[in-house]
N, C-alpha and C positions, 0 to 999 in steps of 0.2 A: 560676524556673529555678535549677538548682544554680550556685553562684557563690562566689567569695571574698566573705564577707559584709561586709567593711569594708576601707577603705583607710587609709593613714597620714594622718590629720589632724594633720600633724607638729608644728605649732607651738602647739598649744593650751596648753602649759605653757612651752615655750621662750621665749614672748613675755616672760616675767618676767625672764629672765636679763639682758637689756640694761639693764633699768630698775633692777636691784638696786642698782647703785652710785649711783643718783640719790636714794635715800631708802627708808625702810621702806614696806612695803605697808600700805594702810589696814586698820584693824581694826574689825570690827563690834562696837561697844560703845556703851553709853549715853554721851551727851555730844556734843561737837562732831563727832567722826568719824562717828557714826551720823547726825547731822543733815546732814552733807555728802552722805552716800550718799542720804538721803531727798530732798534737794534735787536731786541729780543724776538720780534716778529721775523726779521730777516734771518736770524740764526735758526729759528724754528722751521721756516720754510726751506732753508738749505738742508737741514737735517732730514726733512720729509721728502725731499726731491731726489735723494740718492737712488740709483737704479734698482728697481725691484720688479718682481713679477707683476703682470697687469692687474691681478686680483688682490694685491697686497697694498695696504696703506700703513704708514708709520703710526705707532701708538706710543708716544713718548710721555713718560710720567715725570713731571718736574714741577717747578714753582709756577709755571705758566707765564705767558707774556707780560702779565701785570705783576708778577712776583709775589702773589698773595694766596697761592693755592697749595694744597698737598693732596697726594693720592688722586690726582686727576690725569687720566690718559688723554692726551691731546693729539689731534691730527689737523689736516687742512683739507678743504674742499674747494673745487673750482665751480663757480656759478657764472651763468651767462644770461643776458637778455634773451628770452626765448626766440629761437629762429635766427639769431645773429651770431657774429663772432666777437661781440663786445662782452668781454669776460674779465673776471678777476679771481685770484686765488685768495681765500681767507684762511688764515692760520688761527691757532688758539681755539679750535673747535673740540669740545668735550665729547668723548665717545661714551654713549649711554645705552647699555643693553637692557635698561629698564623702561625705556620710553620709545616712542615711535614718531619719526619725522625729523626733518631738518629745520632748525630755528636759528636765526642769525640776528644779532643786534643791529639796529639801524645804523649806529655809529660806525660799524665795521663794513657796511655795504656802500658802494659808490655808484651802483648801477640804477638805472630807472627800470624797475621791474613792475610789470603790469599787475594790478590788484584784481583778485578774484571778485566777481560781482554776482548778485542775485539776478533773477530774470528781469526785475524792474530797474536794474542798474545800480541798486544800493551796494555798497562795498561790504565784503565779508571780513570779519575779524574774529579773533579767538582769544580766550583766556584759559590758560592751562595751569592748574595747581600742581606743584612738584613737592609737596610736603612742607618745605621750609621757604619756598618762594613760589610766586606765580609769574607767568610770562603773558604779557598783553601785547597785541599788535595785529596788523592786517595780515591776511593771507594773500600771498603773491605767487606768481608763476615764475619759475626759473628753469633753465636747462642746467642740469647738475652732472658733474663728472666726478666719480669716485676712483681714485688711483688711475690705472691705465685702462679702465673699463670704458665701453662706449658711453657716449653722452646720453643722459636720461632727459627726454624732451618734456618741457612744460610740466614740471613737477610742482604741485602745491607745497609751499613752504611758509613758515611763519616769520615775519619781520618783527622782531621784538622792539617795541617803542612805547614806553609808558606815557609819552606825551602825544601819542596819536589820538586825536579826539574823535568822539567823546568816550572815555572809559566808563562802562556801565557800573552801577552800584554793586551788581553781583560779583564783579571782579575785584572791586575795592574791598569787599567784605571777606575775601578769602585770605590765604597766606600773603605776606608782603609782596608787592609787585616789584620785580627786578627793575632797577632804575638805570643801570649802565653796565657795560662790559667790565669796566674797571672795578665796580663794586663787587661783582660776583666772581671775577677772576678769569672769565673766558669770553670769547667773541660769539659763541653760539653752542648749540647742542646738536649732535648727530645721533638721533634715536634709531638704533638698529635692533630693537627688541623683537619680541616673538609675534608681532602683528603688523599688518600693512597699514591700514588707516589708523589714525591716532585715537579715534573714539569708537568707530564702528556703528553698528545698527542702532545703539541707544541715542546717537546724535542725528540719525537719518530721519527721525520723525519727532514731532512735538508730543508732549505728554509727560506724565509724572516720572518716567524713566530717564528723561533727557537731563543731563547733568549741567546744562547751561554753560557749555563751552564755546559754542559758535553763535555769532551775533551778526545781524544785518543792520548796517549803520547808514544813516543819512544825516542831514543837517539837524534834524529833529531829535537825534539820539540813536541809541543802539537797542535792539530787542533780540531776544533769543530766537534763533532760526534753525530749522532743520537743514542739514547738509548731507548730501549723498556720500556714501563711502568713498567713491572715486574722486570726489572733490574735496575731501578732508585732507589735512596735512598728512603727507605720505612718507612712510619708511621707504627710502629710495631703493633698498636692496631687492625686494621682489619685483621692482620695475626694470631690473637689468635683463638683457636678453639671455644671459647665462649666469652662473654663479649666483643664483637668485633664491636659493632655498634657505639661506641663513648666513651666519658669520662665525668665525673663530677668533677669539681674542687670546693671543699668545703672549704670556709674560714670563720672564725668567725668575728664578728664585733670587731673593735678596737677603742681606745679612739681618741679624736681629735688630740692630740699631738703625736699619734703613739705608737709603741711598739718596744722593742728591739728584740723580738722573737715572732712569731705567728706559732702555730701548725695547719696546714691544712691537707687536704687529697685529693689525686688524686684517684678517684674511677673509675675503668675500667668497661665499659658497661653502658648502659642506659636501664632501665626497664628490666634488666636481673636477678636481685636479689633484695632482700629487702632493700639493702643499696644504691641502685641507681635509685629509683623510681622517675619519673617525678613529681608525685603529682600534685599540682596546677600550676606548672611552665608554662608560656606562651611560645609557640614554634614560632620561627622566621626563616622561610625558607630563605636560602641565594641564591644568584645567582651563576653562574658558576665560579666566582672568589672568592667565600666565603664571599661576602659582603651582608649586609642588607642596607636599606635606613635609614639614620639618618637626621632629620631635626633640625637644630639649627640656631637661629637668622634668621628665615624665609628662610633659604637656605637648600636645600636637597642635600645630598652628600653620597658617599659610607661610610658605617660604618662597623667596625669589632671588635670583642671581643678577646683580645690578651694578655694572661698572661705573654708573653715574653717582653712586654713593661712595663717600671716601672712607667709610669705616664699616665694620660689622655691627649692625644695629639689631639689638635684641634686648629683652628685659630680663635682668637678673639682679634682684635686690641684695644678693649676698656679695656682689662685687662693689668695692668702694668707688664712689664717684669722685671726679676731679674737683678742684677748687672752681666753683661756678664763675668766679671772676676771670679765670683763665680759660677754662674749657667746659662750659656748661653742657651737661648731657653725656660727656665722655667718661670712660672708666679709667681709674688710676689705682689698680691693685698694688699692694705693698711689694709683691713679687710676681713675676710673670706667671700667668695661668695657662695651662693646657686643658682645653675643654673639648667636649664631644657632643655631636648631635647625630640624628639619623634623618637622612633625606630619602623620601619615597616618592616615586612618580606614580601617575595614574595609569589606568588601562593595563595593569600587570607589568609595567616597566620596572626599572631598577629600584632597589632599595639598599642603602649602604650607610655605614658610619662615616661621618666626616669629622676630622680633627682640625681645630683652629686654636689660635693663640691670642691672648689679650695681655698687654703690658701697660705700664703707666704712660698715658698719652702725653702728659706734660713733659715728662723726662725725655720721651722720644722727640717731641717737638723742639726741645731745647738743644738737641744735637745739630739743628740747622738742616737736617735732611728733609726730603720732601716726598719720599716713597716709603711706606711701612706696611708690613703684612700683619701687624699685631696690634692695631688700634681698634677699639670697640667702644660702643656707646649705646644709649637707649633713646628711643623716640616715643616712648610711652604708648605702645600698642601691642596687641597680641599678634605679632608677626615676626619673621626672622628675615632680615635683609642681608644677604651675603654680598657686601659691597666689594670695592676693589681689593682689599687685603686678601680676599678669597682667591683672586686671580693669580697672585704671584706664585710661580713655580708650577703653573698649570696651563693647559690649553682648554679653554672653556668655550663650548659650542652653544649657539642659540639658534634653534630651528624655527622657521617662520610658519605661522598658521596657514594651512591650505597648500603649502609647498611640499613636494615629495622629495625626500632624501634617500638615495639608494642605501640600503642596509639599516635604515632607521625608520622609514615610513613617513607619514605625514606629520608636519608640525602642528601645534607648537610643542617644543621640547627644549630642555637643557641637556647637555652632556659634558662630562669631564672624566 
């Protein structure tokens, strides 16, 4: 359906700001630094490969394999050259319920993946803005395996590579283009949000509604091109033979001062097995852009639930801001705040009060912990982004557009 094709995955780069005063970011180079990254990846893969149900993927919140992230739920995915057994497992993949599709940095991929092409043979590339960064790179085909589920054949994914020529001016003019996995702190993004194709009908035809995400590239340059829904970068979940109506991100409760490591789970499917039952969760139907209505401080705005944002992002000028040299855009109240909002779904679905907490972001960061339920900030817009802090102590469900969930009906929806 026509829709706003992305939302603000607001903290994908803002995460680095708080940590900047604590030391330089790791550099991928030969020697001890590279060895530490290799060791972190091996440790992460080992943690993710413990025996679990076939529809369960690990979702571990920690500093990430590059050591420079907080409030990031990470997993791994297995990708293969389409139609072959030539495969590799890539760790350090950020789970994002606010976007749609698999995106992997070229530095993390060692396979020769076929590039999607236009009818005339020109290569297809994509530029996607995520609020604080953009990803640029070619669209490739890969066979993708999530957890113990059957392999998804020939899935269009984005290979992030800022040096893949030629980057169009339209991409350079947006949010800063991600340069490397080490810079942003992850090897890729697994977008398992409420839609299948990452742009939908607005990208399927040229015209004023087209947001200039997809490009047809030749030696002469790149130009905006229409791409059919089925050939756009795809959320892999609805392409599964079963467990394909949504996901559940399960996170335990954590202490006030946070934790260095949190073991969560990304469960594929909703009400398809015993481990993904809705139970008493309230269902909030979203609009065509994936938003619910959130009322905060007597103002109603678009709200969305987004594990790819590492804080609660909302605008409240009464809450003191942090020192901009340490944590620009984040909140640093003198004492912890307990706040309330009302979330309301569409089509007569649920409406209820939600309680959340905001504490001094710098003091929390100075603990050395990497997972927090009480970090908030502002991104300068009239919306409410329920980022990863919202997930701690909850099972949060994301129902996918066009898929039917027993007991909840058709997506898109959130439930918790």
